[in-house]
C-alpha positions as CSV (number, residue, x, y, z in Angstrom):
1,M,0.0,0.0,0.0
2,D,1.2,3.5,-0.7
3,N,2.0,5.2,2.6
4,V,2.6,8.7,1.2
5,G,0.5,11.2,3.1
6,Q,-0.1,8.8,6.0
7,R,1.1,9.6,9.5
8,A,3.3,7.2,11.4
9,Q,1.8,5.9,14.6
10,G,2.1,8.5,17.4
11,A,3.1,11.3,14.9
12,P,1.3,14.6,15.5
13,R,-0.8,16.3,12.9
14,I,0.7,19.7,13.8
15,A,4.0,20.2,15.5
16,C,6.1,23.3,16.3
17,V,9.9,23.4,16.7
18,F,11.6,26.4,18.2
19,G,15.2,26.4,17.1
20,A,14.6,24.9,13.7
21,S,17.8,26.3,12.2
22,G,20.0,24.3,14.6
23,G,21.4,20.8,13.9
24,I,18.8,19.0,16.1
25,G,16.0,21.3,15.3
26,R,16.4,21.0,11.6
27,A,16.6,17.2,11.9
28,L,13.5,17.2,14.0
29,C,11.6,19.1,11.3
30,D,12.8,16.6,8.7
31,A,11.9,13.6,10.8
32,L,8.4,15.0,11.5
33,A,7.8,15.6,7.9
34,A,9.0,12.1,7.0
35,G,6.6,10.7,9.6
36,G,3.6,12.4,8.0
37,T,3.1,15.4,10.2
38,E,1.0,17.8,8.1
39,V,2.0,21.1,9.5
40,I,5.4,22.0,11.1
41,Y,5.9,25.4,12.5
42,A,9.6,26.0,12.2
43,G,11.0,28.9,14.3
44,S,14.4,30.5,14.1
45,R,15.8,34.0,14.7
46,A,16.0,34.7,10.9
47,G,12.5,33.2,10.3
48,Q,13.9,30.6,7.9
49,G,13.3,26.9,8.1
50,P,13.8,23.7,6.2
51,E,12.1,23.5,2.9
52,G,8.9,21.4,2.5
53,A,5.3,21.6,1.7
54,G,4.2,21.5,5.3
55,I,6.9,23.7,6.8
56,R,5.7,27.1,8.1
57,P,8.7,29.2,9.1
58,F,8.4,31.9,11.8
59,A,10.8,34.3,13.5
60,F,11.4,34.5,17.2
61,D,14.1,35.6,19.6
62,L,14.7,33.8,22.9
63,K,15.5,37.1,24.6
64,D,12.4,38.9,23.1
65,E,9.2,37.7,24.8
66,T,7.1,39.8,22.4
67,S,8.3,37.7,19.5
68,I,7.5,34.4,21.3
69,A,4.1,35.7,22.3
70,A,3.3,36.7,18.7
71,A,4.4,33.3,17.4
72,A,2.1,31.5,19.9
73,E,-0.8,33.8,19.1
74,A,-0.5,32.9,15.4
75,M,-1.0,29.2,16.3
76,R,-3.9,29.7,18.7
77,A,-6.7,28.9,16.2
78,D,-5.2,25.4,15.5
79,P,-2.5,24.7,18.1
80,P,0.2,22.0,17.7
81,E,0.0,18.7,19.5
82,L,3.7,18.7,19.9
83,V,6.0,21.6,20.8
84,I,9.7,21.2,21.1
85,A,12.1,23.9,22.3
86,A,15.2,22.7,20.5
87,T,17.3,25.6,21.7
88,G,20.3,26.1,23.9
89,V,23.8,27.4,24.2
90,L,27.1,25.9,25.5
91,T,29.6,28.4,24.1
92,L,28.5,32.0,23.8
93,A,28.8,34.0,20.6
94,D,32.0,35.7,21.9
95,G,33.7,32.4,22.4
96,T,33.1,32.1,26.2
97,G,32.8,28.5,27.0
98,P,31.8,26.5,30.1
99,E,33.7,27.4,33.2
100,R,35.8,24.5,34.5
101,T,36.3,26.2,37.9
102,Y,34.4,28.6,40.1
103,K,37.4,31.0,39.7
104,R,36.2,31.7,36.1
105,L,32.7,32.6,36.9
106,D,31.6,35.9,35.2
107,P,28.2,37.4,36.1
108,A,27.5,38.7,32.5
109,A,28.4,35.3,30.9
110,M,26.4,33.5,33.5
111,A,23.3,35.7,33.0
112,E,23.5,35.2,29.2
113,V,23.6,31.4,29.6
114,L,20.6,31.4,31.9
115,A,18.8,33.7,29.6
116,L,19.2,31.4,26.7
117,N,19.0,28.0,28.4
118,T,16.4,28.6,31.1
119,I,14.5,31.8,30.7
120,G,14.0,31.6,26.9
121,P,12.5,28.0,27.0
122,A,10.4,29.1,30.0
123,L,8.9,31.9,28.0
124,I,8.2,29.5,25.1
125,A,6.3,27.3,27.6
126,K,4.5,30.3,29.1
127,H,3.0,31.3,25.7
128,M,2.6,27.9,24.0
129,L,1.0,26.2,27.1
130,G,-1.3,29.2,27.2
131,I,-2.9,28.4,23.8
132,M,-3.6,24.8,24.5
133,P,-7.3,24.0,24.9
134,R,-8.5,22.1,27.9
135,G,-9.3,18.5,27.3
136,S,-6.8,18.1,24.5
137,A,-3.7,15.9,24.5
138,F,-0.4,17.6,23.7
139,T,3.3,17.3,24.5
140,F,5.7,20.1,25.4
141,A,9.4,19.1,25.4
142,A,12.6,21.1,25.9
143,L,16.1,20.0,25.2
144,S,17.9,19.6,28.5
145,A,21.1,17.7,29.4
146,R,22.2,15.0,31.7
147,V,24.7,17.4,33.3
148,G,21.7,19.2,34.7
149,S,21.1,16.3,37.1
150,I,22.2,17.3,40.6
151,S,22.3,13.7,42.0
152,D,24.3,12.5,38.9
153,N,26.9,15.3,39.2
154,R,30.3,13.6,40.0
155,L,32.7,15.9,38.1
156,G,31.6,19.5,38.8
157,G,32.6,22.3,36.6
158,W,30.6,23.7,33.7
159,H,28.9,25.8,36.3
160,S,26.6,28.1,34.3
161,Y,25.6,25.4,31.9
162,R,24.8,22.8,34.6
163,A,22.9,25.4,36.6
164,S,20.9,26.5,33.6
165,K,19.8,23.0,32.8
166,A,19.0,22.1,36.4
167,A,16.8,25.2,36.6
168,L,15.1,24.3,33.3
169,N,14.4,20.8,34.7
170,M,12.8,22.3,37.8
171,L,10.6,24.7,35.7
172,L,9.4,21.8,33.5
173,R,8.5,19.9,36.7
174,N,6.6,23.0,37.9
175,F,4.8,23.4,34.6
176,A,3.8,19.8,34.6
177,L,2.3,19.9,38.0
178,E,0.3,23.1,37.2
179,M,-0.9,21.9,33.8
180,A,-2.0,18.6,35.2
181,R,-4.8,20.4,37.1
182,T,-6.4,21.9,34.0
183,H,-4.9,19.7,31.2
184,P,-4.7,16.2,32.5
185,E,-3.7,14.8,29.2
186,S,-0.7,17.0,28.8
187,V,2.9,15.7,28.8
188,I,5.7,18.1,29.7
189,V,9.2,16.8,29.7
190,G,12.9,17.5,29.3
191,L,15.0,15.6,26.8
192,H,18.6,14.7,26.8
193,P,19.7,14.1,23.2
194,G,23.1,12.7,24.0
195,T,26.3,14.1,22.4
196,V,25.2,15.3,19.0
197,D,27.4,16.3,16.2
198,S,26.3,19.9,16.0
199,G,27.7,23.4,16.4
200,L,26.9,23.3,20.2
201,S,29.2,20.3,20.8
202,Q,31.8,21.0,18.1
203,P,34.5,22.4,20.5
204,F,34.2,19.5,22.9
205,Q,34.2,16.5,20.5
206,S,37.9,15.6,20.8
207,G,38.5,12.6,23.0
208,L,35.0,11.2,22.8
209,A,34.7,7.4,22.8
210,E,33.9,5.7,19.6
211,R,30.1,5.8,18.8
212,Q,29.5,8.4,21.5
213,L,28.9,11.1,18.9
214,T,25.4,10.9,17.4
215,T,24.3,12.5,14.1
216,P,21.4,15.1,14.3
217,Q,19.3,12.8,12.2
218,D,19.7,9.8,14.6
219,A,19.2,12.1,17.6
220,A,15.9,13.4,16.1
221,T,14.7,9.9,15.4
222,N,15.6,8.8,18.9
223,L,13.9,11.7,20.6
224,L,10.7,11.4,18.6
225,R,10.5,7.7,19.4
226,V,10.9,8.5,23.1
227,L,8.2,11.2,22.9
228,A,5.7,8.9,21.1
229,G,5.9,6.5,24.1
230,L,5.3,9.0,26.9
231,T,2.0,9.4,28.7
232,P,0.8,12.0,31.3
233,E,2.3,9.8,34.0
234,H,5.7,10.7,32.7
235,S,5.1,14.4,32.8
236,G,7.5,16.5,34.7
237,R,10.5,14.3,34.2
238,V,13.6,14.2,32.0
239,F,14.4,11.4,29.6
240,D,17.4,10.5,27.5
241,F,17.5,9.5,23.9
242,C,17.0,5.8,24.9
243,G,13.9,6.6,27.0
244,A,15.7,6.1,30.3
245,E,14.8,8.7,33.0
246,V,17.6,11.1,33.9
247,P,17.7,11.5,37.7
248,A,16.9,14.9,39.2
């Protein structure tokens, strides 16, 4: 039978990816399209996304709440069943990377990392969760990281990045508890994609064990597979690319 135009099991009819110009974000858009998702809102700072019949690019800036609110409002009439905040920063635009010691902490750099890794995704959640109708099933996911786990932290360092992801995980838990009261079919989770061959990880790939580096395409496939298997009982937690829970 010809499967063209048919959605894969668990694939949403409408999805939205914030950060569609990044390695993982672009791959997520491609994988959703391949799975039969009819409409994919693809957000980036430049307002450009992958090409495709169902792709609807839009512009947003993580540090500009007005742009995020406008993007959400444009989707209110027919909101997505899946929203992924595929955003994040490890090395800042000026080359400032993760601090390996407390002696290198810089308040401006720390504030920038928190703005992009924590506050930005929280604002996406604020406005996207706000357009979800009661009684509807939907999933909101944000890219997190295993290093955001407090109990699993055995090496230290990377202070701002770890703190920003730990804070993001806490916010996702808060959002899940709040939304469960009014939207009991909602799923709100964090996702750890693994070490993906992207611009974010590029400066830190040397010395990685064989097969530890994942392509964006494989990461997207893995993450969508994990999301398809989640239920409201999983809401408020963080899962890795294999579906295993990341400890808090």
